[in-house]
Each structure stands twice: as structure tokens, then as C-alpha cells.
ChimeraX commands (.cxc) that place a marker at each C-alpha (Angstrom):
marker #1 position 228.05,60.21,225.42 radius 0.5
marker #1 position 231.70,61.21,225.76 radius 0.5
marker #1 position 230.78,64.31,227.77 radius 0.5
marker #1 position 229.00,62.16,230.37 radius 0.5
marker #1 position 231.94,59.76,230.61 radius 0.5
marker #1 position 234.33,62.61,231.47 radius 0.5
marker #1 position 232.03,64.23,234.01 radius 0.5
marker #1 position 232.77,61.89,236.96 radius 0.5
marker #1 position 236.52,62.37,236.45 radius 0.5
marker #1 position 236.21,66.16,236.49 radius 0.5
marker #1 position 233.94,66.00,239.51 radius 0.5
marker #1 position 236.42,63.91,241.46 radius 0.5
marker #1 position 239.27,66.23,240.49 radius 0.5
marker #1 position 237.29,69.31,241.56 radius 0.5
marker #1 position 236.30,67.63,244.83 radius 0.5
marker #1 position 239.91,66.75,245.63 radius 0.5
marker #1 position 241.12,70.25,244.79 radius 0.5
marker #1 position 238.47,71.85,247.02 radius 0.5
marker #1 position 239.14,69.50,249.93 radius 0.5
marker #1 position 242.90,70.08,249.65 radius 0.5
marker #1 position 242.32,73.81,250.18 radius 0.5
marker #1 position 240.31,73.38,253.35 radius 0.5
marker #1 position 241.84,70.32,254.97 radius 0.5
marker #1 position 244.91,70.70,257.16 radius 0.5
marker #1 position 247.83,68.39,256.48 radius 0.5
marker #1 position 247.96,65.57,259.00 radius 0.5
marker #1 position 251.05,63.65,259.95 radius 0.5
marker #1 position 249.39,60.27,260.41 radius 0.5
marker #1 position 252.43,58.54,261.92 radius 0.5
marker #1 position 252.89,61.29,264.50 radius 0.5
marker #1 position 249.19,61.30,265.36 radius 0.5
marker #1 position 249.21,57.52,265.82 radius 0.5
marker #1 position 252.25,57.78,268.06 radius 0.5
marker #1 position 250.60,60.47,270.19 radius 0.5
marker #1 position 247.44,58.39,270.62 radius 0.5
marker #1 position 249.46,55.29,271.55 radius 0.5
marker #1 position 251.45,57.29,274.10 radius 0.5
marker #1 position 248.22,58.70,275.55 radius 0.5
marker #1 position 246.60,55.26,275.78 radius 0.5
marker #1 position 249.70,53.66,277.33 radius 0.5
marker #1 position 249.80,56.35,280.00 radius 0.5
marker #1 position 246.11,56.16,280.86 radius 0.5
marker #1 position 245.30,55.04,284.41 radius 0.5
marker #1 position 242.62,52.63,283.22 radius 0.5
marker #1 position 245.09,50.84,280.94 radius 0.5
marker #1 position 247.70,50.60,283.69 radius 0.5
marker #1 position 245.10,48.97,285.97 radius 0.5
marker #1 position 243.66,46.81,283.20 radius 0.5
marker #1 position 246.89,45.17,282.06 radius 0.5
marker #1 position 247.62,43.26,285.28 radius 0.5
marker #1 position 243.95,42.34,285.56 radius 0.5
marker #1 position 243.88,40.97,282.00 radius 0.5
marker #1 position 247.12,39.05,282.61 radius 0.5
marker #1 position 245.70,37.51,285.80 radius 0.5
marker #1 position 242.54,36.48,283.99 radius 0.5
marker #1 position 244.53,34.98,281.10 radius 0.5
marker #1 position 246.55,32.91,283.59 radius 0.5
marker #1 position 243.45,31.76,285.50 radius 0.5
marker #1 position 241.18,31.03,282.52 radius 0.5
marker #1 position 242.60,27.60,281.49 radius 0.5
marker #1 position 242.02,26.14,284.97 radius 0.5
marker #1 position 238.79,27.96,285.81 radius 0.5
marker #1 position 235.49,26.28,286.63 radius 0.5
marker #1 position 233.86,28.16,283.76 radius 0.5
marker #1 position 236.30,26.68,281.27 radius 0.5
marker #1 position 235.75,23.17,282.63 radius 0.5
marker #1 position 231.99,23.70,282.38 radius 0.5
marker #1 position 231.98,25.20,278.85 radius 0.5
marker #1 position 234.73,23.14,277.20 radius 0.5
marker #1 position 232.66,19.98,276.49 radius 0.5
marker #1 position 229.97,22.06,274.77 radius 0.5
marker #1 position 232.61,23.96,272.79 radius 0.5
marker #1 position 234.24,20.68,271.70 radius 0.5
marker #1 position 230.90,19.25,270.53 radius 0.5
marker #1 position 230.05,22.44,268.67 radius 0.5
marker #1 position 233.49,22.64,267.04 radius 0.5
marker #1 position 233.13,19.06,265.76 radius 0.5
marker #1 position 229.60,19.58,264.45 radius 0.5
marker #1 position 228.50,20.46,260.94 radius 0.5
marker #1 position 228.75,24.12,259.86 radius 0.5
marker #1 position 224.97,24.32,259.41 radius 0.5
marker #1 position 224.42,23.27,263.02 radius 0.5
marker #1 position 226.97,25.85,264.21 radius 0.5
marker #1 position 225.13,28.55,262.23 radius 0.5
marker #1 position 221.80,27.45,263.70 radius 0.5
marker #1 position 223.19,27.52,267.22 radius 0.5
marker #1 position 224.70,30.97,266.60 radius 0.5
marker #1 position 221.34,32.17,265.35 radius 0.5
marker #1 position 219.57,30.80,268.42 radius 0.5
marker #1 position 222.16,32.34,270.76 radius 0.5
marker #1 position 221.79,35.70,269.00 radius 0.5
marker #1 position 218.00,35.58,269.27 radius 0.5
marker #1 position 218.08,34.64,272.96 radius 0.5
marker #1 position 220.58,37.41,273.79 radius 0.5
marker #1 position 218.53,39.97,271.85 radius 0.5
marker #1 position 215.30,38.85,273.51 radius 0.5
marker #1 position 216.88,39.21,276.95 radius 0.5
marker #1 position 218.15,42.68,276.01 radius 0.5
marker #1 position 214.71,43.67,274.70 radius 0.5
marker #1 position 213.03,42.39,277.86 radius 0.5
marker #1 position 215.45,44.25,280.11 radius 0.5
marker #1 position 214.87,47.43,278.14 radius 0.5
marker #1 position 211.09,47.02,278.49 radius 0.5
marker #1 position 211.46,46.68,282.25 radius 0.5
marker #1 position 213.62,49.81,282.46 radius 0.5
marker #1 position 212.33,53.35,282.56 radius 0.5
marker #1 position 213.44,55.20,279.47 radius 0.5
marker #1 position 211.52,57.79,277.47 radius 0.5
marker #1 position 212.96,56.37,274.22 radius 0.5
marker #1 position 211.71,52.78,274.48 radius 0.5
marker #1 position 210.69,52.45,270.86 radius 0.5
marker #1 position 214.07,53.61,269.62 radius 0.5
marker #1 position 215.94,51.38,272.05 radius 0.5
marker #1 position 214.04,48.35,270.78 radius 0.5
marker #1 position 215.33,48.76,267.22 radius 0.5
marker #1 position 218.76,47.16,267.79 radius 0.5
marker #1 position 217.45,44.09,269.66 radius 0.5
marker #1 position 214.74,43.68,267.00 radius 0.5
marker #1 position 217.36,43.75,264.25 radius 0.5
marker #1 position 219.48,41.23,266.17 radius 0.5
marker #1 position 216.46,38.95,266.56 radius 0.5
marker #1 position 215.85,39.22,262.83 radius 0.5
marker #1 position 219.51,38.45,262.04 radius 0.5
marker #1 position 219.44,35.44,264.38 radius 0.5
marker #1 position 216.26,34.15,262.77 radius 0.5
marker #1 position 217.74,34.55,259.30 radius 0.5
marker #1 position 220.90,32.70,260.37 radius 0.5
marker #1 position 218.77,29.91,261.86 radius 0.5
marker #1 position 216.46,29.56,258.87 radius 0.5
marker #1 position 219.15,29.92,256.20 radius 0.5
marker #1 position 221.85,27.89,257.97 radius 0.5
marker #1 position 222.04,25.08,255.42 radius 0.5
marker #1 position 222.44,27.25,252.29 radius 0.5
marker #1 position 224.78,29.63,254.13 radius 0.5
marker #1 position 226.96,26.72,255.28 radius 0.5
marker #1 position 226.99,25.27,251.76 radius 0.5
marker #1 position 228.01,28.66,250.31 radius 0.5
marker #1 position 230.73,29.04,252.94 radius 0.5
marker #1 position 232.12,25.58,252.15 radius 0.5
marker #1 position 232.03,26.28,248.40 radius 0.5
marker #1 position 233.87,29.55,248.93 radius 0.5
marker #1 position 236.48,27.90,251.18 radius 0.5
marker #1 position 237.30,25.14,248.71 radius 0.5
marker link #1:1,2 radius 0.2
marker link #1:2,3 radius 0.2
marker link #1:3,4 radius 0.2
marker link #1:4,5 radius 0.2
marker link #1:5,6 radius 0.2
marker link #1:6,7 radius 0.2
marker link #1:7,8 radius 0.2
marker link #1:8,9 radius 0.2
marker link #1:9,10 radius 0.2
marker link #1:10,11 radius 0.2
marker link #1:11,12 radius 0.2
marker link #1:12,13 radius 0.2
marker link #1:13,14 radius 0.2
marker link #1:14,15 radius 0.2
marker link #1:15,16 radius 0.2
marker link #1:16,17 radius 0.2
marker link #1:17,18 radius 0.2
marker link #1:18,19 radius 0.2
marker link #1:19,20 radius 0.2
marker link #1:20,21 radius 0.2
marker link #1:21,22 radius 0.2
marker link #1:22,23 radius 0.2
marker link #1:23,24 radius 0.2
marker link #1:24,25 radius 0.2
marker link #1:25,26 radius 0.2
marker link #1:26,27 radius 0.2
marker link #1:27,28 radius 0.2
marker link #1:28,29 radius 0.2
marker link #1:29,30 radius 0.2
marker link #1:30,31 radius 0.2
marker link #1:31,32 radius 0.2
marker link #1:32,33 radius 0.2
marker link #1:33,34 radius 0.2
marker link #1:34,35 radius 0.2
marker link #1:35,36 radius 0.2
marker link #1:36,37 radius 0.2
marker link #1:37,38 radius 0.2
marker link #1:38,39 radius 0.2
marker link #1:39,40 radius 0.2
marker link #1:40,41 radius 0.2
marker link #1:41,42 radius 0.2
marker link #1:42,43 radius 0.2
marker link #1:43,44 radius 0.2
marker link #1:44,45 radius 0.2
marker link #1:45,46 radius 0.2
marker link #1:46,47 radius 0.2
marker link #1:47,48 radius 0.2
marker link #1:48,49 radius 0.2
marker link #1:49,50 radius 0.2
marker link #1:50,51 radius 0.2
marker link #1:51,52 radius 0.2
marker link #1:52,53 radius 0.2
marker link #1:53,54 radius 0.2
marker link #1:54,55 radius 0.2
marker link #1:55,56 radius 0.2
marker link #1:56,57 radius 0.2
marker link #1:57,58 radius 0.2
marker link #1:58,59 radius 0.2
marker link #1:59,60 radius 0.2
marker link #1:60,61 radius 0.2
marker link #1:61,62 radius 0.2
marker link #1:62,63 radius 0.2
marker link #1:63,64 radius 0.2
marker link #1:64,65 radius 0.2
marker link #1:65,66 radius 0.2
marker link #1:66,67 radius 0.2
marker link #1:67,68 radius 0.2
marker link #1:68,69 radius 0.2
marker link #1:69,70 radius 0.2
marker link #1:70,71 radius 0.2
marker link #1:71,72 radius 0.2
marker link #1:72,73 radius 0.2
marker link #1:73,74 radius 0.2
marker link #1:74,75 radius 0.2
marker link #1:75,76 radius 0.2
marker link #1:76,77 radius 0.2
marker link #1:77,78 radius 0.2
marker link #1:78,79 radius 0.2
marker link #1:79,80 radius 0.2
marker link #1:80,81 radius 0.2
marker link #1:81,82 radius 0.2
marker link #1:82,83 radius 0.2
marker link #1:83,84 radius 0.2
marker link #1:84,85 radius 0.2
marker link #1:85,86 radius 0.2
marker link #1:86,87 radius 0.2
marker link #1:87,88 radius 0.2
marker link #1:88,89 radius 0.2
marker link #1:89,90 radius 0.2
marker link #1:90,91 radius 0.2
marker link #1:91,92 radius 0.2
marker link #1:92,93 radius 0.2
marker link #1:93,94 radius 0.2
marker link #1:94,95 radius 0.2
marker link #1:95,96 radius 0.2
marker link #1:96,97 radius 0.2
marker link #1:97,98 radius 0.2
marker link #1:98,99 radius 0.2
marker link #1:99,100 radius 0.2
marker link #1:100,101 radius 0.2
marker link #1:101,102 radius 0.2
marker link #1:102,103 radius 0.2
marker link #1:103,104 radius 0.2
marker link #1:104,105 radius 0.2
marker link #1:105,106 radius 0.2
marker link #1:106,107 radius 0.2
marker link #1:107,108 radius 0.2
marker link #1:108,109 radius 0.2
marker link #1:109,110 radius 0.2
marker link #1:110,111 radius 0.2
marker link #1:111,112 radius 0.2
marker link #1:112,113 radius 0.2
marker link #1:113,114 radius 0.2
marker link #1:114,115 radius 0.2
marker link #1:115,116 radius 0.2
marker link #1:116,117 radius 0.2
marker link #1:117,118 radius 0.2
marker link #1:118,119 radius 0.2
marker link #1:119,120 radius 0.2
marker link #1:120,121 radius 0.2
marker link #1:121,122 radius 0.2
marker link #1:122,123 radius 0.2
marker link #1:123,124 radius 0.2
marker link #1:124,125 radius 0.2
marker link #1:125,126 radius 0.2
marker link #1:126,127 radius 0.2
marker link #1:127,128 radius 0.2
marker link #1:128,129 radius 0.2
marker link #1:129,130 radius 0.2
marker link #1:130,131 radius 0.2
marker link #1:131,132 radius 0.2
marker link #1:132,133 radius 0.2
marker link #1:133,134 radius 0.2
marker link #1:134,135 radius 0.2
marker link #1:135,136 radius 0.2
marker link #1:136,137 radius 0.2
marker link #1:137,138 radius 0.2
marker link #1:138,139 radius 0.2
marker link #1:139,140 radius 0.2
marker link #1:140,141 radius 0.2
marker link #1:141,142 radius 0.2
marker link #1:142,143 radius 0.2
view
């Protein structure tokens, strides 16, 4: 049994040695700095910053905020199980709309494109049906 216990350690050591021979050394800090410089200088980012700032200033007084805020306040004050159920319903509705729009479209890969909405519908249904035990588990974990 001792031989089997040592095997994973030797395997990991051999794997690391082999990868060290073939992998170039990367200066992570320098690479991160280069990517940040590239992103900061991108035209899309330079256009997007003022647009995002304008939207952030306008959002608190927008009609959309005034329309959605009462519903958000009610949902925030409601029980966790109800919030999970509502999230499940919202997920299912969004996935159903996406699936319908994909069915209307003309794509040769319709069956493959339906997989993600189908999984989202399944996840929404699970969240809806299991909301009470999930909320109880969340509360137990939080306390």
C-alpha cells in the first residue's frame, strides 16, 4: 500500500518538472500592467467612460428607477424563499423568451442553441421548487 501512496506525489513532481521545461517564464505583474495600459487606451473604453458616468448620474432620477423601486423595496423586504421563487420565475421567463427568439431565427444549429436556454429553464424551475429548503439552508449557513 505504501507504493500506491507515494505514486501521486511522484506523478505531481514529474508533471511539474516537465511543464517547467516547456513553459516560458511569465512576469505576471508586467503582463497585467500591459493589459491595463492597452485597455485604458482603447477607443471603446474612452467612449464608454463618459457614457457610464452620465448613466450613473441619471439613474437615481430616471423614470425606470421610479417605476422599479417600489417592486424592489417589496422584494427586498420579503422572505428569502419568496425572493428565490421570484428569481426562479424571472430566470424561466428570460430563458423562455430567449428560446422563443432562437426558434424564430434562422440558424442551422437550432438544437445546440437551445441547450443553454433549456438549462436556464431547468435551473429556474429548481430554484422555484426548492426555494423553501434553499432559503432555510442559506439562513442556517449565515447564522
